[in-house]
C-alpha positions as CSV (number, residue, x, y, z in Angstrom):
1,M,106.7,46.2,48.5
2,G,108.9,48.0,51.0
3,V,108.2,48.8,54.6
4,G,106.4,52.1,55.3
5,R,108.1,55.1,56.9
6,R,106.2,54.9,60.1
7,M,107.0,51.2,60.5
8,K,110.7,52.1,60.1
9,K,110.5,54.9,62.8
10,Q,108.2,53.4,65.3
11,G,108.2,49.6,64.9
12,P,105.2,47.3,65.1
13,P,102.2,48.6,67.2
14,P,101.5,47.0,70.6
15,V,98.6,44.6,71.2
16,L,95.2,46.1,71.9
17,N,93.3,45.2,75.0
18,D,89.6,45.2,75.7
19,S,89.5,48.5,77.6
20,Q,91.1,50.4,74.7
21,I,88.7,48.8,72.2
22,S,85.6,49.9,74.3
23,S,86.8,53.5,74.5
24,I,87.4,53.6,70.8
25,K,83.9,52.3,70.1
26,K,82.4,55.1,72.1
27,R,84.4,57.8,70.3
28,K,83.6,56.3,66.9
29,A,79.9,56.3,67.6
30,A,79.9,59.9,68.7
31,R,81.9,61.0,65.6
32,L,79.7,59.1,63.1
33,G,76.6,60.7,64.8
34,N,77.7,64.1,63.5
35,S,77.5,62.8,59.9
36,F,80.1,64.0,57.5
37,R,80.3,67.6,58.4
38,E,83.6,67.1,60.2
39,K,85.1,65.5,57.1
40,K,84.3,68.2,54.6
41,R,87.2,70.3,53.5
42,K,87.4,73.4,51.3
43,V,88.7,72.6,47.9
44,S,90.0,75.3,45.5
45,G,89.9,74.9,41.7
46,D,87.4,73.3,39.4
47,S,89.3,70.3,38.0
48,L,89.3,66.9,39.6
49,I,92.0,64.4,39.1
50,S,91.3,60.7,38.4
51,P,91.2,58.5,41.5
52,P,94.3,56.5,42.2
53,A,94.5,53.0,40.8
54,K,92.4,50.5,42.8
55,K,93.2,46.9,43.2
56,A,90.5,44.3,42.5
57,V,89.9,41.3,44.7
58,N,92.4,39.2,42.6
59,G,95.1,41.9,42.9
60,S,94.8,43.2,39.3
61,E,94.1,46.8,38.5
62,I,90.6,47.9,37.5
63,P,90.5,49.3,33.9
64,G,90.2,53.0,33.5
65,S,92.1,53.9,36.7
66,K,95.3,56.0,36.4
67,H,98.0,57.1,38.7
68,G,97.9,60.8,39.5
69,T,101.7,61.5,39.1
70,N,101.4,65.1,38.0
71,S,98.5,66.0,40.3
72,S,98.7,69.1,42.4
73,L,97.9,69.5,46.1
74,S,94.6,71.2,45.3
75,S,93.6,68.3,43.0
76,S,94.3,65.9,45.8
77,R,92.1,67.9,48.2
78,K,89.4,68.0,45.5
79,Y,89.6,64.2,45.3
80,Q,89.4,63.9,49.1
81,A,86.2,66.1,49.0
82,F,84.8,64.0,46.2
83,K,85.4,60.8,48.2
84,S,83.9,62.3,51.3
85,K,80.6,62.8,49.5
86,K,80.1,59.1,48.9
87,P,77.3,57.6,51.1
88,T,78.6,55.6,54.0
89,R,76.8,53.0,56.1
90,I,76.3,54.1,59.7
91,K,76.8,51.3,62.2
92,S,75.3,51.1,65.6
93,E,77.4,50.9,68.7
94,E,76.7,47.2,69.1
95,A,78.0,46.5,65.6
96,L,81.4,48.1,66.0
97,S,84.3,45.8,66.3
98,V,88.1,46.0,66.1
99,D,87.9,46.0,62.3
100,D,85.9,49.3,62.5
101,I,88.7,51.2,64.2
102,S,89.9,54.1,62.0
103,D,93.5,55.1,61.4
104,D,93.1,58.2,63.6
105,D,91.7,56.2,66.5
106,A,94.6,53.8,66.1
107,A,97.1,56.6,66.0
108,D,95.6,58.1,69.2
109,L,95.6,54.7,70.9
110,L,99.2,54.0,70.0
111,N,100.5,57.6,70.9
112,G,100.3,59.0,67.5
113,A,101.6,56.0,65.7
114,S,99.6,54.1,63.0
115,T,100.4,51.9,60.2
116,E,98.8,52.6,56.8
117,N,100.1,49.7,54.9
118,Q,97.0,49.5,52.6
119,V,97.4,53.2,51.7
120,S,101.0,52.8,50.9
121,R,100.3,49.6,48.9
122,D,97.5,51.3,46.9
123,G,99.8,54.2,45.9
124,A,102.0,53.9,42.8
125,E,105.5,52.8,43.7
126,G,107.0,54.3,40.6
127,D,105.5,57.8,40.9
128,S,107.7,61.0,41.2
129,S,109.0,61.3,44.7
130,G,108.1,65.0,45.1
131,N,104.5,64.7,44.4
132,E,104.2,61.4,46.3
133,D,105.9,62.9,49.4
134,H,103.8,66.0,49.3
135,L,100.6,64.0,48.9
136,Q,101.5,61.5,51.7
137,D,102.3,64.4,54.0
138,E,98.9,66.0,53.4
139,F,97.2,62.7,54.2
140,L,99.3,62.1,57.3
141,D,98.9,65.6,58.6
142,S,95.1,65.7,58.2
143,G,93.0,64.6,61.1
144,T,90.5,62.7,59.0
145,S,90.3,59.0,58.3
146,V,91.0,57.6,54.9
147,F,88.0,56.0,53.1
148,D,88.2,54.0,50.0
149,S,85.8,54.7,47.2
150,D,84.2,51.3,47.7
151,P,82.9,51.0,51.3
152,E,83.6,47.8,53.2
153,H,81.1,45.0,52.7
154,E,79.8,42.2,54.7
155,V,81.4,38.8,54.2
156,A,79.1,36.3,52.5
157,R,79.1,32.8,54.1
158,F,77.3,29.8,52.7
159,S,78.3,27.1,55.1
160,D,76.3,25.7,58.0
161,D,79.3,24.8,60.1
162,G,80.5,28.4,60.7
163,T,84.1,27.7,60.0
164,D,86.5,29.9,58.0
165,S,87.5,27.0,55.7
166,N,85.1,28.0,52.9
167,A,86.0,30.8,50.5
168,E,84.6,34.3,51.1
169,E,83.2,36.5,48.4
170,I,83.5,40.2,48.5
171,L,80.2,42.0,47.7
172,T,80.8,44.5,44.8
173,A,78.6,46.2,42.2
174,A,79.7,43.7,39.7
175,N,78.7,40.5,41.6
176,I,75.8,41.7,43.7
177,E,73.3,40.3,41.3
178,G,74.9,36.9,41.1
179,L,75.2,36.6,44.9
180,S,71.5,37.6,45.2
181,R,70.5,34.9,42.9
182,K,72.6,32.4,44.8
183,L,71.0,33.4,48.1
184,E,67.5,33.2,46.6
185,S,68.3,29.7,45.1
186,A,69.6,28.5,48.5
187,Q,66.4,29.8,50.2
188,E,64.2,28.1,47.7
189,D,66.0,24.8,48.2
190,E,65.6,25.1,52.0
191,E,61.9,25.7,51.6
192,A,61.5,22.8,49.2
193,E,63.3,20.5,51.7
194,A,61.1,21.7,54.5
195,Q,57.9,21.0,52.5
196,L,59.2,17.6,51.5
197,E,59.8,16.7,55.2
198,L,56.3,17.8,56.1
199,E,54.8,15.6,53.4
200,E,56.9,12.6,54.4
201,A,55.9,13.0,58.0
202,A,52.2,13.2,57.0
203,L,52.5,10.1,54.9
204,Q,54.3,8.1,57.6
205,T,51.6,8.9,60.1
206,N,48.8,8.1,57.6
207,I,47.1,11.4,58.4
208,V,47.1,12.8,54.9
209,D,44.8,10.9,52.5
210,D,46.5,9.1,49.7
211,L,46.9,11.2,46.6
212,A,45.4,10.1,43.3
213,D,47.3,7.5,41.3
214,T,49.5,8.7,38.5
215,I,47.8,8.3,35.1
216,D,49.9,7.9,32.0
217,E,48.4,10.2,29.3
218,E,49.6,8.0,26.4
219,T,48.7,4.5,27.7
220,G,46.0,5.5,30.2
221,T,47.4,3.1,32.8
222,K,47.4,4.0,36.5
223,T,50.5,3.8,38.5
224,P,49.9,3.7,42.3
225,R,52.0,6.2,44.3
226,P,54.7,4.4,46.4
227,Q,53.9,4.3,50.1
228,L,56.5,4.9,52.7
229,A,56.8,2.9,55.9
230,P,53.7,3.6,58.1
231,D,53.9,4.9,61.7
232,L,53.3,1.7,63.7
233,Q,52.2,3.6,66.8
234,V,49.5,5.5,64.9
235,L,48.4,2.2,63.2
236,R,48.1,0.3,66.4
237,A,46.1,3.2,68.1
238,R,43.8,3.3,65.1
239,M,43.3,-0.5,65.2
240,T,42.5,-0.4,68.9
241,D,39.9,2.3,68.4
242,T,38.3,0.5,65.5
243,V,38.1,-2.7,67.5
244,R,36.5,-0.8,70.4
245,V,33.9,0.7,68.0
246,L,33.1,-2.7,66.3
247,D,32.6,-4.4,69.7
248,N,29.7,-1.9,70.5
249,F,28.9,-0.6,67.1
250,S,25.5,0.8,67.8
251,A,26.7,3.0,70.6
252,R,30.1,4.1,69.3
253,Q,29.8,4.4,65.6
254,E,30.4,7.7,63.8
255,K,27.3,9.2,62.2
256,G,27.1,8.2,58.5
257,R,29.8,5.5,58.6
258,S,28.9,1.9,58.1
259,R,30.3,-1.3,59.7
260,S,31.8,-2.4,56.5
261,S,33.8,0.8,56.4
262,Y,35.3,0.1,59.8
263,T,35.9,-3.5,58.9
264,S,37.8,-2.7,55.7
265,Q,39.8,-0.1,57.5
266,L,40.8,-2.6,60.3
267,I,41.8,-5.3,57.8
268,S,43.9,-2.8,55.8
269,D,45.6,-1.7,59.0
270,I,46.3,-5.3,60.0
271,C,47.9,-5.9,56.6
272,L,50.2,-2.9,57.1
273,Y,51.0,-3.6,60.7
274,Y,51.5,-7.4,60.7
275,G,52.5,-7.9,57.1
276,Y,49.7,-10.1,55.9
277,S,48.3,-10.3,52.4
278,N,44.8,-8.8,52.1
279,F,43.4,-12.2,51.0
280,L,44.7,-14.1,54.0
281,A,44.0,-11.3,56.5
282,E,40.4,-11.2,55.4
283,K,40.0,-15.0,55.6
284,M,41.5,-15.1,59.1
285,F,39.4,-12.1,60.3
286,D,36.1,-13.8,59.3
287,L,36.8,-16.6,61.8
288,F,36.6,-14.4,64.9
289,S,34.9,-11.4,66.4
290,P,36.9,-8.2,65.9
291,S,38.5,-8.2,69.4
292,E,39.3,-11.9,69.1
293,A,40.7,-11.5,65.6
294,F,43.0,-8.7,66.9
295,A,44.2,-11.0,69.7
296,F,44.8,-13.8,67.2
297,F,46.9,-11.7,64.9
298,E,48.9,-10.3,67.9
299,S,49.6,-13.8,69.2
300,N,51.1,-14.9,65.9
301,E,53.8,-12.3,66.4
302,T,55.2,-14.1,69.5
303,P,56.7,-17.6,69.4
304,R,55.1,-20.4,71.3
305,P,56.8,-21.8,74.5
306,M,59.4,-24.5,73.9
307,V,58.1,-27.9,74.9
308,I,59.7,-31.3,75.2
309,R,58.0,-34.7,75.5
310,T,59.3,-37.3,77.8
311,N,60.0,-40.7,76.2
312,T,58.5,-43.1,78.7
313,L,60.3,-46.0,77.0
314,R,63.5,-44.6,78.4
315,T,62.7,-42.6,81.6
316,S,60.0,-41.0,83.6
317,R,59.1,-37.3,83.6
318,R,60.2,-36.8,87.2
319,S,63.7,-38.2,86.7
320,L,64.1,-36.3,83.4
321,A,63.1,-33.0,84.9
322,Q,65.6,-33.5,87.8
323,S,68.4,-34.3,85.4
324,L,67.7,-31.2,83.3
325,I,67.3,-28.9,86.3
326,N,70.8,-30.1,87.4
327,R,72.1,-28.9,84.1
328,G,70.6,-25.4,84.6
329,V,67.3,-25.8,82.7
330,T,64.3,-23.9,84.1
331,L,61.1,-25.9,83.3
332,E,57.7,-27.0,84.6
333,P,54.9,-29.4,83.5
334,V,53.1,-28.2,80.4
335,G,49.7,-28.6,82.0
336,K,47.4,-31.0,83.7
337,W,46.1,-32.3,80.4
338,S,49.5,-34.0,79.6
339,K,51.6,-36.4,81.7
340,V,54.7,-36.3,79.5
341,G,55.1,-32.7,78.5
342,L,57.6,-30.2,80.0
343,Q,57.6,-26.5,79.2
344,V,61.1,-25.0,79.1
345,F,61.5,-21.3,80.1
346,E,65.3,-21.0,80.1
347,S,68.3,-23.2,79.4
348,Q,72.0,-22.7,79.8
349,V,72.7,-25.6,77.5
350,P,71.4,-26.4,74.0
351,L,68.5,-28.8,74.5
352,G,69.2,-30.6,71.2
353,A,72.7,-31.7,72.4
354,T,72.4,-32.8,76.0
355,P,73.3,-36.4,77.0
356,E,69.6,-36.9,77.8
357,Y,68.5,-35.9,74.3
358,L,71.2,-38.1,72.7
359,A,70.1,-41.0,74.9
360,G,66.5,-40.7,73.6
361,Q,65.0,-39.6,76.9
362,Y,63.0,-36.7,75.3
363,I,62.2,-35.1,72.0
364,L,61.5,-31.5,71.1
365,Q,57.9,-31.5,70.1
366,A,55.1,-28.8,70.1
367,A,52.4,-29.2,72.6
368,S,49.7,-29.2,69.9
369,S,51.3,-32.3,68.4
370,F,50.3,-34.3,71.5
371,L,46.6,-33.7,70.8
372,P,46.0,-36.0,67.8
373,V,47.8,-39.0,69.5
374,M,45.8,-38.4,72.7
375,A,42.6,-38.3,70.7
376,L,43.5,-41.6,68.8
377,A,44.4,-43.3,72.2
378,P,46.2,-46.4,70.7
379,Q,46.0,-49.6,72.8
380,E,48.6,-52.3,73.3
381,G,48.7,-55.0,70.7
382,E,46.9,-53.0,68.0
383,R,47.9,-52.4,64.3
384,I,48.2,-48.6,63.7
385,L,48.8,-46.7,60.6
386,D,50.4,-43.2,60.6
387,M,49.8,-41.9,57.1
388,A,52.1,-38.9,57.3
389,A,54.6,-39.8,60.0
390,A,57.7,-37.6,59.5
391,P,59.5,-36.4,61.5
392,G,58.3,-39.0,64.0
393,G,57.1,-37.2,67.1
394,K,53.6,-38.7,66.9
395,T,54.8,-42.1,65.8
396,T,57.2,-42.5,68.8
397,Y,54.5,-41.1,71.1
398,M,52.2,-43.9,70.0
399,A,54.9,-46.5,70.4
400,A,55.4,-45.3,74.0
401,L,51.7,-45.5,74.7
402,M,51.6,-49.0,73.3
403,K,54.8,-49.9,75.2
404,N,56.5,-51.3,72.1
405,T,53.7,-53.8,71.5
406,G,51.6,-54.3,68.5
407,C,52.7,-52.8,65.1
408,I,52.9,-49.3,63.8
409,F,53.2,-48.6,60.1
410,A,54.9,-45.2,59.8
411,N,54.4,-43.9,56.2
412,D,55.6,-40.8,54.6
413,S,55.6,-39.9,50.9
414,N,58.8,-37.8,51.1
415,K,61.8,-40.1,51.1
416,A,64.1,-37.4,52.4
417,R,61.8,-36.8,55.4
418,A,61.6,-40.5,56.0
419,K,65.3,-40.5,56.8
420,G,64.8,-38.2,59.7
421,L,61.8,-40.4,60.8
422,I,64.1,-43.4,60.9
423,G,66.7,-41.5,63.0
424,N,64.1,-40.5,65.7
425,I,62.7,-44.0,65.8
426,H,66.1,-45.5,66.5
427,R,67.1,-42.8,69.0
428,L,63.9,-43.1,71.0
429,G,63.9,-46.9,71.0
430,A,60.7,-47.6,69.2
431,K,60.9,-51.3,68.2
432,N,57.4,-52.0,66.9
433,T,57.5,-49.6,64.0
434,I,57.8,-50.3,60.3
435,V,58.8,-47.3,58.0
436,C,57.4,-47.2,54.5
437,N,57.5,-44.8,51.6
438,Y,54.1,-44.7,49.7
439,D,51.7,-42.1,48.5
440,A,49.2,-42.3,51.3
441,R,46.3,-42.3,48.8
442,E,47.4,-45.8,47.7
443,F,47.2,-47.4,51.1
444,P,43.8,-49.0,50.8
445,K,45.3,-51.0,47.9
446,V,48.7,-51.6,49.5
447,I,47.6,-52.8,52.9
448,G,44.5,-52.3,55.1
449,G,42.6,-53.7,58.1
450,F,44.2,-51.3,60.7
451,D,42.6,-50.9,64.1
452,R,43.3,-47.2,64.2
453,V,44.5,-44.7,61.6
454,L,46.1,-41.3,62.2
455,L,46.1,-38.7,59.5
456,D,47.9,-35.5,60.3
457,A,47.3,-34.1,56.8
458,P,49.5,-31.6,55.0
459,C,48.0,-28.1,55.2
460,S,48.5,-24.4,54.6
461,G,50.1,-23.8,58.1
462,T,47.9,-20.9,59.1
463,G,48.1,-22.2,62.7
464,V,51.9,-22.1,62.9
465,I,52.5,-18.6,61.5
466,A,54.7,-17.8,64.5
467,K,57.1,-20.5,63.3
468,D,56.8,-19.7,59.6
469,P,56.0,-16.0,58.9
470,S,56.2,-16.6,55.2
471,V,52.7,-18.0,55.3
472,K,51.5,-14.4,55.7
473,T,52.2,-13.6,52.1
474,N,52.8,-16.9,50.1
475,K,49.3,-18.4,50.4
476,T,46.8,-17.6,47.7
477,E,43.2,-18.7,46.8
478,K,44.6,-21.4,44.6
479,D,46.3,-23.0,47.6
480,F,43.0,-23.2,49.5
481,M,41.5,-25.0,46.6
482,R,44.4,-27.5,46.0
483,L,45.1,-28.4,49.6
484,P,41.5,-29.3,50.6
485,H,41.2,-31.5,47.5
486,L,44.3,-33.5,48.6
487,Q,43.0,-33.6,52.2
488,K,39.7,-35.1,51.1
489,Q,41.4,-37.8,49.1
490,L,43.7,-38.7,52.1
491,L,40.8,-38.8,54.5
492,L,38.8,-41.1,52.3
493,A,41.8,-43.4,52.0
494,A,42.3,-43.4,55.8
495,I,38.7,-44.3,56.4
496,D,38.9,-47.2,53.9
497,S,42.2,-48.4,55.5
498,A,40.5,-48.9,58.9
499,D,38.9,-52.1,60.0
500,H,35.3,-51.6,61.1
501,S,35.2,-55.1,62.6
502,S,38.1,-54.4,65.0
503,K,37.1,-55.3,68.6
504,T,39.1,-52.4,70.1
505,G,39.4,-49.9,67.3
506,G,38.0,-48.9,64.0
507,Y,38.9,-45.2,64.7
508,V,40.3,-42.6,62.4
509,V,41.7,-39.2,63.6
510,Y,42.0,-36.4,61.2
511,S,44.0,-33.3,62.2
512,T,45.7,-30.3,60.7
513,C,47.8,-27.4,61.8
514,S,45.5,-24.9,60.1
515,V,42.5,-22.9,61.4
516,T,40.7,-22.3,58.1
517,V,37.3,-23.9,57.6
518,E,38.1,-25.0,54.1
519,E,40.8,-27.4,55.4
520,N,38.9,-28.6,58.5
521,E,35.1,-28.6,58.8
522,Q,34.5,-28.7,55.0
523,V,36.8,-31.7,54.6
524,V,35.1,-33.5,57.5
525,Q,31.7,-32.8,56.0
526,Y,32.8,-34.1,52.6
527,A,34.0,-37.4,54.2
528,L,30.7,-37.8,56.1
529,S,28.8,-37.4,52.9
530,K,31.0,-39.8,50.9
531,R,31.3,-42.4,53.6
532,P,28.0,-43.0,55.4
533,N,29.7,-45.9,57.3
534,V,31.5,-43.4,59.6
535,R,30.4,-40.9,62.2
536,L,32.0,-38.3,64.4
537,V,32.7,-39.2,68.0
538,E,34.1,-37.3,71.0
539,T,37.8,-36.7,70.8
540,G,38.3,-37.3,74.5
541,L,40.3,-34.0,74.9
542,S,39.6,-32.0,78.0
543,F,39.9,-28.6,76.4
544,G,39.4,-26.9,73.1
545,V,36.9,-24.8,71.2
546,E,34.0,-26.6,69.5
547,G,34.1,-26.7,65.7
548,F,31.8,-24.7,63.5
549,K,28.3,-26.0,62.8
550,S,27.7,-23.2,60.3
551,Y,30.0,-20.8,58.5
552,M,29.4,-18.1,55.9
553,G,26.0,-19.5,55.1
554,K,27.2,-23.2,55.0
555,Q,25.6,-25.7,57.3
556,F,27.6,-28.6,58.7
557,D,26.6,-31.8,60.5
558,S,25.2,-31.4,63.9
559,R,28.0,-33.6,65.4
560,M,30.6,-31.1,64.1
561,M,30.6,-29.6,67.6
562,M,32.5,-32.8,68.7
563,T,35.6,-31.6,66.8
564,R,38.0,-29.4,68.6
565,R,39.8,-26.2,67.6
566,Y,42.9,-24.7,69.3
567,Y,44.1,-21.1,69.0
568,P,47.3,-19.5,70.1
569,H,45.6,-16.6,71.8
570,K,43.4,-18.9,73.9
571,Y,45.7,-21.8,74.9
572,N,49.2,-20.6,74.0
573,V,49.6,-23.5,71.6
574,D,49.9,-23.6,67.8
575,G,46.6,-23.4,65.9
576,F,45.2,-26.9,65.5
577,F,42.2,-28.9,64.5
578,V,41.3,-32.4,65.7
579,S,38.4,-34.6,64.7
580,K,37.7,-38.3,65.4
581,F,35.7,-40.8,63.3
582,K,34.3,-44.2,64.2
583,K,33.9,-46.7,61.3
584,I,30.7,-48.6,62.0
585,G,30.5,-50.7,58.7
586,P,32.2,-51.6,55.5
587,S,32.6,-49.1,52.7
588,P,29.7,-49.1,50.2
589,R,30.1,-50.9,46.9
590,G,31.8,-49.1,44.2
591,T,33.8,-46.8,46.5
592,L,37.0,-48.8,46.1
593,V,38.7,-49.8,43.0
594,G,41.5,-52.4,43.2
595,I,42.6,-54.8,45.9
596,Q,40.9,-54.7,49.3
597,N,42.7,-56.1,52.3
598,G,41.1,-58.1,54.9
599,P,41.5,-57.7,58.7
600,N,44.9,-59.4,58.7
601,G,46.2,-57.4,55.8
602,V,45.9,-60.3,53.3
603,A,44.7,-59.4,49.8
604,S,41.2,-60.7,49.0
605,N,38.7,-60.2,46.3
606,G,35.9,-58.5,48.2
607,P,32.7,-57.2,46.9
608,D,34.3,-53.9,46.1
609,S,37.2,-55.4,44.1
610,E,37.4,-55.6,40.3
611,T,36.1,-58.9,38.9
612,E,36.2,-60.1,35.3
613,D,32.8,-61.0,34.0
614,K,33.4,-63.7,31.3
615,K,29.7,-64.3,30.6
616,P,29.0,-63.8,26.9
617,V,26.9,-60.8,25.9
618,E,23.5,-61.6,24.3
619,V,22.6,-59.4,21.4
620,D,19.3,-59.7,19.5
621,G,18.7,-63.1,21.0
622,R,22.1,-64.4,19.9
623,L,25.4,-64.8,21.8
624,E,28.1,-62.4,20.7
625,E,30.7,-65.2,20.5
626,E,28.7,-67.1,17.8
627,E,30.2,-67.0,14.4
628,D,28.8,-64.4,12.0
629,A,27.8,-65.1,8.4
630,F,30.7,-63.3,7.0
631,G,33.2,-65.4,9.0
632,G,34.6,-65.8,12.5
633,F,37.9,-65.2,14.3
634,D,41.1,-67.1,13.4
635,D,42.2,-68.8,16.7
636,E,45.6,-69.8,15.5
637,E,46.5,-66.3,14.4
638,D,45.1,-64.9,17.7
639,E,47.2,-67.3,19.7
640,K,50.4,-65.7,18.3
641,Y,49.4,-62.3,19.4
642,I,48.3,-63.6,22.8
643,E,51.6,-65.4,23.3
644,R,53.6,-62.3,22.3
645,R,51.6,-60.2,24.7
646,R,52.1,-62.8,27.5
647,R,55.9,-62.7,27.1
648,S,56.0,-58.9,27.1
649,R,54.0,-58.8,30.3
650,F,56.3,-61.2,32.1
651,R,59.4,-59.4,30.9
652,R,58.1,-56.1,32.4
653,K,57.7,-57.9,35.7
654,G,61.3,-59.2,35.5
655,I,60.2,-62.8,35.0
656,N,61.7,-65.2,32.5
657,P,58.8,-66.2,30.2
658,K,60.3,-69.6,29.6
659,A,60.2,-70.4,33.3
660,V,56.4,-69.9,33.4
661,R,54.0,-72.5,32.3
662,R,51.8,-72.0,29.3
663,R,48.3,-70.4,29.6
664,G,49.8,-67.5,31.7
665,D,50.0,-69.3,35.0
666,H,52.3,-67.7,37.6
667,P,55.2,-69.7,38.8
668,G,54.3,-71.5,42.1
C-alpha cells in the first residue's frame, strides 16, 4: 500500500508530549459530553450505499461487504449519518489515553496535519479515481472524526504476569460468547483452587474433623481418606493442654468429656507427633503419669551425651582427660556415681581414631552400660560368665575391675559379633578372658560353677529409641511375646550356671535396655517362681527408680522394689533395668536335664543328671526279663544289631571302631 497524500506533503508527525496530551483529554471530554448532536449531518436522498469493505482481524474481507465505486456524494453523506447513529461508549476523563485521541485532535495538535493511514488502507485501492478523490475530500474537509462501524474494544488478557508476550483477542460479536465462557471457566477454576487450599489448611491444622471413610458400593469395603502432614505446632499445643487437664482432671475437665477420651486423644497426638505405632505408644504411656509420659517421649527425640570409659588397665582417668583436653576435647566426669566415665561435649578430632583410643586407653560406651557391671561387682580371682558379651564393653570393664586376675568367659551366640568382641579385648589389654561361641541356653550343660554371672539379655530396645528410631514402628505384640520367652530361658540358665557354694559370689545380674514390664519385672517374677533357691538382693547402685511391685492388676514379689529402673528423662541415660539375684542353694531336682558341672567346672553326675536305671521291671510278680512261654530273645542275633549300632555311633564321632575295645568302652 502506498504512502498517503498527507504523508507525502507534510512528512511524519512530531512526537507528542504530556502537556499536549492533557489538553486533548479535556477537549475530548467536553465534546463527548454534548453527545452526538455535533456529529449529525443533513443527508439528502432516500437510498443508502453499502458500507465500505471491512477487514477482519486476520486481514481478510468480511463476506457481504462491497466497495462503493459508483456511489454519489449524497450516498456517502447518508452513510456517514448512518454510522453516526451507532451507539458509542462514553469514557470518563480518567480513562482517556493517547489511543483515544481523534483525528481532528491530532490535526489541531500538529497544525492541521494528521495521518489517516487506516482510512486510506480500508478504502479500495482499485476504485475509480474521481469518486475516490471526491469522497476523500469530503472526509478531509469535514470537521468530524471518523468512526468505524465496530467500536473499539478492550483487549482481553489472560496472563498473570502482565506482559505483552501473550496473544490478544479482539472482542467482536462473533467471539463474545466464547470469551465469556473462557472467563467464566477461569473464574470457576480460581474458586475451586481457593476452596481446595482452605480445605488443605484445615486438614493440616487438624481443626476440621475427619470426613467419613469412602465406601465402595460394589464391595462394601471402607477406604480411609488419606491424611496430610499435620501441623506440629497445633499438635504440640494440644498435647500440652491435654496433659495439663489430665494432671488435674477433676478441676480442668470439660463437662461431659471422660478421662479415656482425653487419654486416647493424647496417645493419638503422640503417634502423629513422634511417629510411634499406636500399640507401642499405648504400652509406653501406661508406664508413667501423663506429664511424665510426655517428658519420656520428648527425651527420646534427643540423643544421649557421648560418654567414654577409661581403661584403668592402661591409664588413669586424670591423665586420659588431660591428654584429650590437649587435643581440643571438651569433657568432664560423667557423675559422682562413676570413677571411670567421662562425658564429652565437644571434640575437634574423631574420638574413634585418636592415638589414645588406638592404644586402648578408653572405649566409647554408654553410661547405662556401666550399671550392670557395677551391680555385679566382680572380685579379683573369681570365675565370671558373661552370657551375651559382644561388643565387649562390659567384659573389659569387668577385666579392669578384676585387674586381669581370675577368669572371664565371654560368650556370644553370634559369631560375627564375637569378632568385634575379640578386637576390643585385644585393644584394651584384657588377658584373663576366654571367648566362646555357644547358645547361652546350653551353658549349664557346657560348663558351670561360676562365682558370678552377668546376663545383659537381648531385648526390644525400647530404652534406646534415641539411638534406633526404627523401634517406634517395627515392634509388634508378637515381639513382646517372643522376647520375654527367650529372656526367661536365659535367666534360668544363668541361675543354674552359678555356684551357690562360692565363698565370695553366687550372684546373678539380669539387665535389659528396655523399659517394658513384660521384659523386666515379669521375667524376674518368673525366675523367682521357677527357682526358689534364689532371691533378690540390693543392686548397690546409688540412684535409680524402684521397680514395679504391681502393674495393670498383676502383683509381683515384695522384694521387686530392690530392682532399679533408669529413664532418659530422669537421669539423661538410656532406658535400662537392673536386677540382682543371690543363689542360696542348689537347683531343685528335675530342673536340669543333662550334665551338671561342679564348682571347678568338671562334669559330674549329680542328683539332677540323667541316670540309667537298669533294674528289671516286675510285672504281675514276674521279672520282665524272664523268658515267656512262647519263646525268648535271640542273643546272637541281637549281638549283630548291637555291634552295627556301636560302629555307627563311633563313626559319627569320628572314631575308628576298630581302635576301640569291645563292649563299647571308650579309648583310654
